[in-house]
C-alpha positions, 0 to 999 in steps of 0.5 A: 500500500505504501509503495503504491502511494509513493509511486502515485506521488512520484508520478504526480509530481513528475506530471506537474513538473512537465506541465509547469515546464510547458507553461514556462516555455510558452510564457517565454516564447510569448514574452520574446515576441512581444514588441513592448518587452523587446523595446524595453530590453533594448532600451535597458541594454542601451542604457546599461551600455551608456553607463558602462562607457561613461564609467570607462571614459571617466576612468580613462580621462586622467587629466579631467579635461573631458577628452581622452587622448590617444596616450590616455587611451593606451594607458587605460587599455594596457591594463589586463582587466580592461582588455578582458572587459573589452574582449567580453564585448568582442573588441580586440584591445591588443591594438590600442591605437587601432581600436582608438582610431575605430572608436574615434569619430570619422572627422578626427576633430581632436581627442575622443569625447564621451559621446564618440566613445559611447557611439563608437563602441556600440557600433563596433561591439559584437559580431558583424551584422548581415546588413554591414556585410552586404553594404561592404560587399556592395561597396567592394563591387562598386570599387571593383567595377570602377577599377576595371573601367579605369584599367580598360581605359588605361589599356586602350590609351596605351594601345593608342586607341581613343577612349570612347567610353566615358569613365565615371569614377565618381558615380552618383548612383550611390550603390547601396545607399552608402552615401545616404547612410553616411550622411544619416550617421553624421546627422543629429539623430546619431549624436544623442 
């Protein structure tokens, strides 16, 4: 009799555990596809990143002038703990100068500011997105096409033939919208 009751309890708890697992799995599935939850998670992640980058900036800014020079950056990144921390964000800190240049704003207007650090690290961390790879591929193909046109033109001129095809190295078609993207990235929307 005791064995029968023990058997029923074990089976009962096992069934309840399975049902509980199914409910939890479905709850997480719905939560992961809910737009509001996804937006809140993205906002939290963005705020956390900004807070961490502000702490990193304040640690790097030794002289307190509100800018991080290349020397200050090299000194900060030379610490193994900082290298490990940047590595956890998929940033290779072995080349401090190269990382500084990639994080630094494209206009190279002086030393690194806090906003440049926040935006630059956010842009670089993690793996390459498919969008980034596709844009890069389009740019490479456009450059390859321009180089091929230039080579054909030079070959024709070296053979003494007249160049009948107009070479358009500065093609205004903006393959893939790279110019538009670069223009948007320099806009106020990216400087928040």
